[in-house]
C-alpha positions as CSV (number, residue, x, y, z in Angstrom):
1,X,40.7,297.5,-15.8
2,X,39.5,296.6,-12.3
3,X,39.1,300.3,-11.5
4,X,37.4,301.0,-14.8
5,X,34.9,298.1,-14.3
6,X,34.3,298.0,-10.6
7,X,35.5,301.3,-9.4
8,X,38.3,302.3,-7.0
9,X,36.6,300.5,-4.1
10,X,37.2,297.0,-5.4
11,X,39.6,295.1,-3.0
12,X,42.8,293.6,-4.4
13,X,43.4,289.9,-3.6
14,X,46.5,287.8,-4.0
15,X,46.2,284.6,-6.0
16,X,46.4,281.6,-3.5
17,X,49.6,279.5,-3.7
18,X,49.5,276.1,-5.3
19,X,49.8,273.1,-2.9
20,X,50.3,269.4,-3.2
21,X,48.4,266.3,-2.1
22,X,49.9,262.9,-1.8
23,X,48.1,260.1,-3.8
24,X,48.8,256.4,-3.2
25,X,51.6,255.6,-5.7
26,X,49.7,252.6,-7.3
27,X,46.4,254.6,-7.5
28,X,48.4,257.3,-9.2
29,X,49.8,254.7,-11.7
30,X,46.2,253.5,-12.3
31,X,45.1,257.1,-13.0
32,X,48.0,257.4,-15.5
33,X,47.2,254.0,-17.1
34,X,43.6,255.0,-17.6
35,X,44.6,258.5,-18.9
36,X,42.2,260.1,-16.4
37,X,44.0,263.5,-16.1
38,X,41.5,265.3,-18.4
39,X,38.5,263.8,-16.6
40,X,40.0,264.8,-13.2
41,X,40.7,268.4,-14.4
42,X,37.1,268.6,-15.7
43,X,35.7,267.7,-12.3
44,X,38.0,270.1,-10.5
45,X,37.3,273.1,-12.8
46,X,34.2,274.2,-10.9
47,X,36.6,274.7,-8.0
48,X,38.9,276.9,-10.1
49,X,41.6,274.3,-9.8
50,X,44.1,272.9,-12.2
51,X,45.6,269.4,-11.5
52,X,49.1,268.2,-12.4
53,X,49.5,264.4,-12.2
54,X,53.2,264.3,-13.1
55,X,54.0,262.3,-9.9
56,X,52.2,260.9,-6.9
57,X,52.5,264.2,-5.1
58,X,49.8,265.9,-7.1
59,X,50.0,269.6,-7.6
60,X,46.8,271.7,-7.3
61,X,47.0,275.2,-8.7
62,X,44.3,278.0,-8.8
63,X,43.0,278.9,-12.2
64,X,43.4,282.5,-13.3
65,X,39.6,283.1,-13.4
66,X,39.4,282.5,-9.7
67,X,39.9,286.2,-9.0
68,X,37.6,287.2,-11.9
69,X,34.4,286.0,-10.2
70,X,31.9,288.9,-9.9
71,X,30.8,288.1,-6.4
72,X,34.2,287.1,-5.1
73,X,34.8,287.6,-1.4
74,X,37.9,287.6,0.8
75,X,36.6,284.3,2.4
76,X,36.4,282.7,-1.0
77,X,40.1,283.4,-1.6
78,X,41.2,282.5,1.9
79,X,39.4,279.2,2.0
80,X,40.2,278.2,-1.6
81,X,43.0,275.8,-0.6
82,X,40.9,274.0,2.0
83,X,37.7,273.6,-0.1
84,X,39.8,272.6,-3.1
85,X,41.7,269.9,-1.1
86,X,38.4,268.6,0.3
87,X,36.9,268.4,-3.2
88,X,40.0,266.6,-4.6
89,X,40.0,264.1,-1.7
90,X,36.3,263.3,-2.4
91,X,37.2,262.8,-6.0
92,X,40.1,260.5,-5.1
93,X,37.8,258.5,-2.7
94,X,36.3,257.0,-5.8
95,X,39.6,255.0,-6.1
96,X,41.2,252.7,-3.7
97,X,43.9,250.0,-3.3
98,X,44.5,246.9,-1.2
99,X,47.4,244.7,-0.5
100,X,47.9,240.9,-0.3
101,X,51.0,239.3,1.4
102,X,52.6,237.0,-1.1
103,X,56.2,235.9,-1.8
104,X,57.8,235.8,-5.2
105,X,57.3,232.1,-5.9
106,X,53.7,232.1,-4.8
107,X,53.0,235.2,-6.9
108,X,54.5,233.5,-10.0
109,X,52.0,230.6,-9.7
110,X,49.0,232.9,-8.9
111,X,49.7,235.7,-11.3
112,X,48.0,234.3,-14.4
113,X,44.8,233.4,-12.5
114,X,44.7,236.7,-10.8
115,X,45.0,238.6,-14.1
116,X,42.1,236.6,-15.5
117,X,40.0,237.9,-12.6
118,X,41.2,241.5,-12.7
119,X,41.4,241.9,-16.5
120,X,41.9,245.6,-17.3
121,X,39.7,246.8,-14.5
122,X,42.5,247.3,-12.0
123,X,46.3,247.7,-11.8
124,X,48.5,245.0,-10.3
125,X,51.9,245.9,-8.8
126,X,54.0,243.2,-7.1
127,X,56.5,244.7,-4.7
128,X,59.2,241.9,-4.3
129,X,61.1,243.8,-1.6
130,X,58.0,243.9,0.7
131,X,56.5,240.7,-0.6
132,X,53.1,242.2,-1.3
133,X,50.8,242.5,-4.2
134,X,49.1,245.9,-4.5
135,X,45.8,246.2,-6.4
136,X,44.5,249.6,-7.3
137,X,41.4,250.8,-9.2
138,X,37.9,252.2,-8.8
139,X,36.6,251.5,-5.4
140,X,33.3,249.9,-6.7
141,X,35.3,247.6,-8.9
142,X,37.7,246.5,-6.2
143,X,34.8,245.7,-4.0
144,X,33.8,242.9,-6.4
145,X,37.3,241.5,-7.2
146,X,39.0,241.7,-3.8
147,X,37.6,238.4,-2.4
148,X,38.5,236.3,-5.5
149,X,42.0,237.9,-5.7
150,X,42.7,237.3,-2.0
151,X,41.4,233.7,-2.3
152,X,43.7,232.9,-5.2
153,X,46.8,234.5,-3.6
154,X,46.1,232.8,-0.2
155,X,45.8,229.4,-1.9
156,X,49.1,229.9,-3.8
157,X,50.8,231.0,-0.5
158,X,49.4,228.0,1.3
159,X,50.6,225.6,-1.4
160,X,54.1,227.2,-1.3
161,X,54.3,227.0,2.4
162,X,53.3,223.4,2.5
163,X,55.8,222.5,-0.1
164,X,58.7,224.3,1.7
165,X,57.7,224.3,5.4
166,X,55.4,221.2,5.6
167,X,56.3,218.4,7.9
168,X,55.2,214.7,8.0
169,X,54.9,212.8,11.3
170,X,53.7,209.3,12.1
171,X,51.8,207.8,15.1
172,X,51.4,204.2,15.9
173,X,47.7,203.3,16.1
174,X,46.1,199.8,16.0
175,X,43.3,199.5,13.4
176,X,40.8,199.3,16.3
177,X,42.0,202.5,17.9
178,X,42.1,204.3,14.5
179,X,38.5,203.2,13.8
180,X,37.4,204.4,17.3
181,X,39.1,207.8,16.7
182,X,37.4,208.2,13.3
183,X,34.1,207.6,15.0
184,X,35.0,210.2,17.6
185,X,35.5,212.7,14.8
186,X,39.2,212.6,13.9
187,X,38.7,213.5,10.2
188,X,36.4,216.4,11.0
189,X,38.8,217.7,13.7
190,X,41.7,217.6,11.3
191,X,39.6,219.3,8.6
192,X,38.6,222.0,11.1
193,X,42.3,222.6,11.9
194,X,43.1,222.8,8.2
195,X,41.3,221.5,5.1
196,X,44.8,221.2,3.4
197,X,46.2,218.8,5.9
198,X,46.6,215.2,4.8
199,X,45.9,212.1,6.9
200,X,46.6,208.5,5.7
201,X,46.5,205.2,7.6
202,X,48.5,202.1,6.8
203,X,46.9,199.1,8.3
204,X,49.9,196.9,7.6
205,X,52.3,199.0,9.6
206,X,49.6,200.3,11.9
207,X,50.8,203.9,11.4
208,X,48.9,207.1,10.9
209,X,50.8,209.7,8.8
210,X,49.9,213.4,9.3
211,X,51.2,215.9,6.7
212,X,50.8,219.6,7.1
213,X,52.4,222.7,8.7
214,X,54.1,222.2,12.0
215,X,51.4,223.9,14.1
216,X,48.6,222.0,12.3
217,X,50.3,218.6,12.8
218,X,51.0,219.4,16.5
219,X,47.4,220.3,17.1
220,X,46.2,217.1,15.4
221,X,48.5,214.9,17.4
222,X,47.4,216.6,20.6
223,X,43.8,215.9,19.7
224,X,44.6,212.2,19.1
225,X,46.6,211.8,22.3
226,X,43.8,213.4,24.3
227,X,41.1,211.2,22.8
228,X,43.3,208.1,23.1
229,X,43.5,208.5,26.9
230,X,39.8,207.6,27.1
231,X,40.0,204.6,24.8
232,X,39.7,201.3,26.8
233,X,40.1,197.6,26.1
234,X,38.5,194.5,27.6
235,X,39.2,190.8,27.2
236,X,36.1,188.6,26.6
237,X,35.6,184.9,27.2
238,X,33.9,183.6,24.0
239,X,32.7,180.0,23.4
240,X,35.1,178.2,20.9
241,X,32.4,177.8,18.3
242,X,31.5,181.5,18.3
243,X,35.2,182.4,18.3
244,X,35.6,180.2,15.2
245,X,32.7,182.1,13.5
246,X,34.2,185.5,14.4
247,X,37.5,184.5,12.7
248,X,35.6,183.9,9.4
249,X,34.2,187.5,9.2
250,X,35.8,190.9,8.8
251,X,36.0,192.3,12.4
252,X,35.7,195.9,11.3
253,X,32.6,195.2,9.2
254,X,31.1,193.1,11.9
255,X,31.8,195.8,14.5
256,X,30.0,198.4,12.3
257,X,27.0,196.1,12.0
258,X,26.9,195.0,15.7
259,X,28.0,198.2,17.5
260,X,28.4,201.4,15.4
261,X,25.0,201.0,13.7
262,X,23.6,201.2,17.3
263,X,25.7,204.2,18.2
264,X,28.1,202.1,20.3
265,X,31.7,203.2,19.5
266,X,33.5,199.9,19.9
267,X,35.5,197.4,17.8
268,X,36.4,193.8,18.5
269,X,39.5,191.9,17.4
270,X,40.2,188.2,17.4
271,X,43.6,187.5,18.8
272,X,44.8,183.9,19.2
273,X,42.1,182.3,21.4
274,X,40.4,185.4,22.7
275,X,38.4,188.4,21.7
276,X,39.5,191.9,22.6
277,X,37.0,194.7,22.7
278,X,38.2,198.3,22.2
279,X,35.9,201.1,23.0
280,X,35.7,204.9,23.4
281,X,34.7,204.5,27.1
282,X,33.9,201.9,29.7
283,X,30.2,202.4,28.9
284,X,30.9,201.6,25.3
285,X,32.7,198.4,26.2
286,X,29.8,197.3,28.4
287,X,27.2,198.1,25.7
288,X,29.3,196.3,23.1
289,X,29.7,193.2,25.3
290,X,25.9,193.2,25.9
291,X,25.3,193.4,22.1
292,X,27.5,190.4,21.4
293,X,25.7,188.3,24.0
294,X,22.3,189.4,22.8
295,X,22.9,189.2,19.0
296,X,25.3,186.2,18.6
297,X,24.7,182.5,19.4
298,X,26.4,179.2,19.0
299,X,24.6,175.8,19.1
300,X,26.1,172.4,18.9
301,X,24.1,169.4,17.5
302,X,25.0,165.8,18.2
303,X,25.2,163.5,15.2
304,X,23.8,160.0,15.9
305,X,24.6,158.6,12.5
306,X,28.0,160.0,11.4
307,X,27.6,158.7,7.9
308,X,24.9,161.3,7.3
309,X,27.4,164.2,7.2
310,X,29.3,162.4,4.4
311,X,26.3,162.1,2.1
312,X,25.9,164.4,-0.9
313,X,22.4,165.3,0.3
314,X,24.0,166.7,3.6
315,X,26.5,168.7,1.6
316,X,23.8,170.1,-0.7
317,X,21.7,171.0,2.3
318,X,24.7,172.6,4.0
319,X,25.4,174.7,0.9
320,X,21.8,175.7,0.5
321,X,21.5,176.9,4.1
322,X,24.7,178.9,3.8
323,X,23.6,180.5,0.5
324,X,20.2,181.4,2.0
325,X,21.5,183.1,5.1
326,X,24.7,184.6,3.8
327,X,25.6,187.0,1.1
328,X,28.8,188.3,-0.4
329,X,28.6,191.4,1.8
330,X,27.5,189.7,5.1
331,X,28.0,186.3,6.7
332,X,25.4,185.8,9.3
333,X,25.9,182.1,10.0
334,X,28.5,179.3,9.7
335,X,28.2,175.5,9.9
336,X,31.1,173.2,10.9
337,X,31.3,169.4,11.3
338,X,33.8,168.2,14.0
339,X,36.7,166.2,12.9
340,X,35.1,163.0,14.3
341,X,31.9,163.8,12.5
342,X,29.9,163.4,15.8
343,X,29.0,167.1,16.2
344,X,27.7,170.0,14.1
345,X,28.4,173.5,15.3
346,X,26.2,176.4,14.1
347,X,27.3,179.9,15.0
348,X,26.5,183.5,14.0
349,X,23.6,185.9,14.5
350,X,21.0,184.5,16.8
351,X,18.0,184.2,14.4
352,X,19.8,182.5,11.5
353,X,21.5,180.2,14.0
354,X,18.1,179.1,15.5
355,X,16.5,178.7,12.1
356,X,19.4,176.6,10.7
357,X,19.7,174.5,13.9
358,X,16.0,173.8,13.9
């Protein structure tokens, strides 16, 4: 027939041999799941190629009509394998796969949520021997679902690791030092190390408990120890009347009002008959001491007629003054009568003390 149609001068070519191309096993399963063989063959037909998807090592064979082309050249035959492979690889580039490291227990807890995200748009294969989840599908689809899938899996792995590998360690910290460290950024520093780490403080036992992975806990403890080296203390000589006032108020709340509201990182504590200042630096202690001297005052009034302080009118006046200058949230002034009734002490913030004493 060739001689009859084209003459004796037509060259005789050998049909190229079939060859194989390896496809990612999970991508191959996705192609099978979506029944894409016919579609792939349709797209490869212009290249005179038949595709067999029986296994991941895909077989590409020349179609019989390859040699029936009217303008066929030797180069067309010789380069068929190369051009066909390139065309097939371009076609396969429309599909991709990615992996997430995940152990069996974590995958069990994450699987349902992952499948809600993936739906039928991709194929999920969990390889227990390698402890990886493989997700395969169209590349444009995977681009949209990859981030949420990785986020879900990472969270499940983190929860599992914290449950099985997490540690809990305690550190002794006085309430004052803990307050100073919080102002120095303890909670933010811990969150920066890991948002999953847990910190809890027990004021009764004066202990800080840190729960997390070993490396996280160690980094947090090192941060605390480093900051703690700069924390300083100073003993103050306070007049007895003012000391008595300071005992009646919450030292932490008072420290916030006196110091921290003015960007002075310090806390005072009343211990026995003295006041101890704790601050983040020597400068903080000096500023805090200056604030106490400037903002607090104690005045003592002599009582000439001691029967006055026993009268109902005195008691009513005393109550009225305390109600006027104090609130449930803040006590700015206190009034005491000495045991002998010969002196009245007024102590607290400077302005209320002056007004009450006047």
